[in-house]
C-alpha positions in Angstrom: 124.6 99.7 160.0 127.2 97.4 161.1 130.7 99.1 162.1 133.4 97.5 159.7 137.0 97.6 161.0 139.5 96.6 158.2 142.5 94.7 159.5 145.5 97.2 159.1 148.0 94.2 158.9 146.1 92.9 155.8 144.0 95.7 154.3 145.1 99.1 152.9 148.7 97.9 153.0 149.1 100.0 149.7 149.3 103.0 152.0 152.6 102.1 153.6 153.1 102.2 157.4 150.3 101.1 159.8 149.5 104.7 160.7 149.0 105.6 157.1 146.8 102.6 156.7 144.5 104.0 159.3 144.3 107.2 157.3 143.7 105.3 154.1 140.9 103.4 155.9 139.3 106.8 156.9 139.6 108.1 153.4 137.6 104.9 152.3 134.8 105.7 154.7 135.7 103.6 157.8 135.5 104.9 161.2 137.1 101.7 162.9 140.1 99.3 162.1 141.5 96.4 163.9 145.1 95.0 164.2 147.2 92.1 165.1 150.4 92.8 167.0 151.4 96.1 168.5 155.2 95.5 169.0 155.9 95.9 165.2 154.2 99.3 165.1 155.1 102.9 166.0 152.6 103.5 168.7 153.2 107.3 168.8 152.5 107.4 165.0 149.5 105.1 165.3 148.0 107.2 168.2 148.4 110.5 166.2 146.6 108.9 163.2 143.7 107.7 165.2 143.2 111.1 166.8 143.6 113.0 163.5 141.1 110.7 161.6 138.6 109.8 164.5 139.3 106.2 163.6 139.2 103.8 166.6 141.2 100.6 166.9 138.5 98.1 168.0 140.5 94.9 168.6 144.1 93.7 168.7 145.8 90.4 169.4 147.5 89.5 172.7 151.1 88.8 172.3 153.1 86.5 172.5 150.6 84.0 171.0 149.8 81.5 173.7 150.7 77.8 173.7 148.7 77.2 176.8 148.6 73.4 176.7 152.2 72.9 175.5 153.4 75.4 178.1 155.5 73.5 180.8 155.1 76.6 183.0 151.7 76.3 184.4 151.9 79.9 185.6 152.0 81.0 181.8 154.1 83.9 183.1 155.1 85.0 179.7 151.6 85.1 178.5 150.4 87.1 181.5 153.3 89.5 181.1 152.2 90.1 177.6 148.6 90.4 178.6 149.6 93.3 181.0 151.5 95.0 178.3 148.6 94.6 175.8 146.3 96.1 178.5 148.7 99.2 178.8 148.4 99.5 175.0 144.7 99.1 174.9 144.3 101.9 177.6 146.6 104.3 175.7 144.8 103.7 172.4 141.4 103.1 173.6 141.1 99.4 172.2 138.2 97.7 173.8 138.9 94.0 172.8 141.9 91.9 173.2 141.9 88.6 171.1 143.4 85.4 172.5 143.6 81.8 170.9 143.9 78.6 172.7 146.8 77.3 170.8 147.4 73.7 169.7 146.2 70.8 171.6 148.7 68.2 172.9 148.0 64.4 172.2 149.1 63.1 175.5 146.6 65.3 177.3 142.8 64.3 176.9 140.2 66.8 175.9 138.5 67.0 179.2 141.4 68.0 181.3 142.7 70.3 178.3 139.5 72.2 178.5 139.5 72.4 182.4 143.2 73.8 182.0 142.0 76.5 179.6 139.0 77.3 181.8 141.4 78.0 184.6 143.6 80.2 182.5 140.8 82.3 181.2 139.4 82.6 184.6 142.6 84.0 185.7 142.5 86.3 182.6 139.0 87.5 183.7 140.6 88.4 187.1 143.4 90.2 185.3 141.0 92.4 183.3 138.5 93.1 185.9 138.0 96.8 186.4 139.3 97.7 183.0 137.3 98.7 179.9 138.6 95.7 178.0 136.8 92.5 176.9 139.0 89.6 176.1 137.6 87.4 173.2 138.6 83.7 172.8 139.2 82.7 169.1 138.3 79.5 167.6 140.4 78.9 164.5 139.6 76.2 161.9 141.9 73.0 161.7 140.9 71.8 158.3 142.6 74.5 156.3 144.6 76.9 158.2 145.5 75.7 161.8 146.0 71.8 161.9 146.1 70.7 165.4 144.2 73.7 166.9 142.6 72.8 170.2 139.8 75.4 169.9 138.6 74.6 166.3 134.8 74.8 166.6 132.8 77.8 167.9 131.3 75.2 170.6 135.0 74.9 171.9 135.5 78.6 172.7 131.9 79.1 173.8 132.1 76.4 176.4 135.2 77.9 178.0 133.5 81.5 177.9 130.3 80.2 179.5 132.3 78.4 182.2 134.3 81.4 183.2 131.1 83.3 183.5 132.6 86.9 183.2 131.0 89.6 181.3 134.6 90.6 180.3 135.4 87.3 178.7 133.4 86.0 175.4 134.2 84.7 172.2 135.4 85.9 168.7 133.1 84.5 166.1 135.1 84.4 162.8 132.7 83.5 160.0 135.6 82.3 157.7 136.9 79.8 160.2 133.4 78.7 161.1 132.6 77.9 157.4 136.0 76.4 156.8 135.6 74.1 159.7 132.3 72.9 158.2 129.9 74.5 160.6 126.3 75.2 159.9 126.1 79.0 160.6 122.2 79.0 160.8 122.7 76.9 163.9 125.9 78.2 165.2 125.3 82.0 165.2 122.0 81.9 167.3 123.3 79.1 169.5 126.2 81.1 170.7 125.1 84.6 170.4 125.0 85.0 174.1 129.0 85.0 174.2 129.6 86.5 171.0 131.5 89.6 171.8 133.3 90.2 168.4 133.0 89.1 164.9 135.4 88.8 162.0 134.8 88.2 158.3 136.5 86.7 155.4 135.0 84.8 152.3 135.5 81.0 152.0 137.1 79.4 150.3 140.3 81.4 149.8 140.0 83.8 152.8 139.7 86.8 150.4 137.4 89.6 150.7 133.6 89.2 151.0 132.2 88.5 147.6 135.5 86.4 146.4 134.1 83.1 147.7 130.9 81.2 148.2 129.5 82.6 151.5 126.0 84.2 151.2 126.7 87.6 152.8 123.1 88.8 152.9 122.0 85.7 154.6 125.0 85.8 157.0 124.5 89.4 157.9 120.9 88.7 158.4 121.7 85.9 160.9 124.0 88.2 163.0 121.3 90.9 162.9 118.6 88.4 164.1 121.1 87.2 166.9 121.1 90.8 168.2 124.9 91.4 167.2 125.5 95.1 167.0 129.1 95.2 167.8 131.9 96.0 165.2 133.2 93.5 162.6 136.8 92.9 161.8 137.6 92.6 158.1 140.4 90.0 158.5 140.8 89.0 154.9 143.6 88.8 152.4 142.6 91.2 149.5 142.4 89.7 146.1 142.2 93.3 144.6 143.2 96.7 145.6 141.8 97.5 149.0 139.4 100.1 148.1 137.8 97.9 145.7 138.1 94.8 147.9 136.0 96.4 150.6 133.4 97.8 148.4 131.1 94.8 148.3 130.9 94.3 152.1 130.3 98.0 152.6 127.3 97.8 150.3 125.9 94.6 152.0 126.4 96.3 155.4 124.5 99.5 154.3 121.6 97.3 152.9 
């Protein structure tokens, strides 16, 4: 069965503080969670909650959120300083994945040199994380609904960078919601880029609610991931349309099946 990891910034918020959301996830039968930022959380309390429950945090965002192509400082010092801090948090909390987006495109810079610039950045990221237990996953986000102007808006965009970097510690985050919202054919996309998929996230489309609230055929989607050989955790990054324990029930049942 897939390991499902609710996002504690969105799911189980009824429980209160982030550390209590970890406990609520454990009570609901989960042994993993994911999160966005770490700077808005009490890391001591979060560490205690994960130790008490045995719940592992399987992914977090790197902050500050990068604006690589719009950044006039080609050293991207602020990003790499943030990456170092996130690596320290990942080591402390045993987090195996860090999520990084590409940020918006810049109209004055053509696509080919923009892609080359991101390959250079993520090659430097690969050097920075080498020797650690962390994998960096590059996230493509849809520009049709949620992120107008995003440079990495198709799975092919993030996969091209990961493949060019050529590091086992740099792959992609495949977010099923963003893929469908962008109009991708998941029957083609999932097997085509399975070699670089290092993490997966779920939300339904349209609406970005819990699986079962939209139009995605979840039995089919899970079958595609299984056939592609993906056996890692799946982040549940959705906006619950119902109380959290109810919102997660359908995807728990599909995963068991």
